[in-house]
N, C-alpha and C positions, 0 to 999 in steps of 0.2 A: 191085922191082916198081914199076910206074908207078901214077899216081893212077887211071887208067882200069881197070887190073887190080884195084886194091883196091876200087873202086866195084862192079865186076862181081862180085867175090868176096863182098862184103857183100850185094848184091842176091840172088845165088844162095843164100847161106846163110840168108836170111830166108824162102825158100819152104818151107812147112811140112815135108813129108816128104823132098823132094828135097834140101833144104838140109842136113838132118841126115845123110843118106847121103853127100852131098858132103863134109861135114866129116870123115867117116871116110876117104874116098878121099884127100882132100888131106892129112890128117894122117899117114896110114900108107903112102902110096905112095912108091916110091923116086925117081920122076922129078918130084916136086913141088918147087916153090920152097921153100927153107928157111924164109923168112919166112911163107909161106902155111901151111906145115906146122905151125909153132909157133903161129900164130893158130888153126888148126883144133883142135889139141890143147888149147889153153887154153879155147877155146869149148866143147869137149866136157867139160872139167873143170867149167866153170861150169854147164853143163846138168846134170851129175850132182849137183852141190851143190844146185841149185834143185829138182830132182826129189826128192832126199832130204828137203829142208825141206818140200816140198809134201806128201809122203806122211806125214811126221811130224806136221805140222800137222793134216792130215785125220784121222789116226788119233787124235790126242789129243782134238780137238774133236768128232769123230764119236762116239767112245765116250762123251764127256761128254753129248752131245745124246741118245744112245740111253738113257743112264741117267736123264736128266731126263724123257724121254718115258715111261719106265716108272713114274715116280712119279705120273703122272696117271691 
């Protein structure tokens, strides 16, 4: 892939909903570049890890906050 293609790939992947959908398309389509497919798959793995950490963090501190509010 050329630098222009990588820049375009990064710009499109940063668009909130469209970028997420494009990561799935690039990662799992048969006619996608192998480098772009690997990038998309790794980006989806990172997204999954971040979402898991976010919800775990929210759950732990959300429960703690609710318990603290019940003490008042």
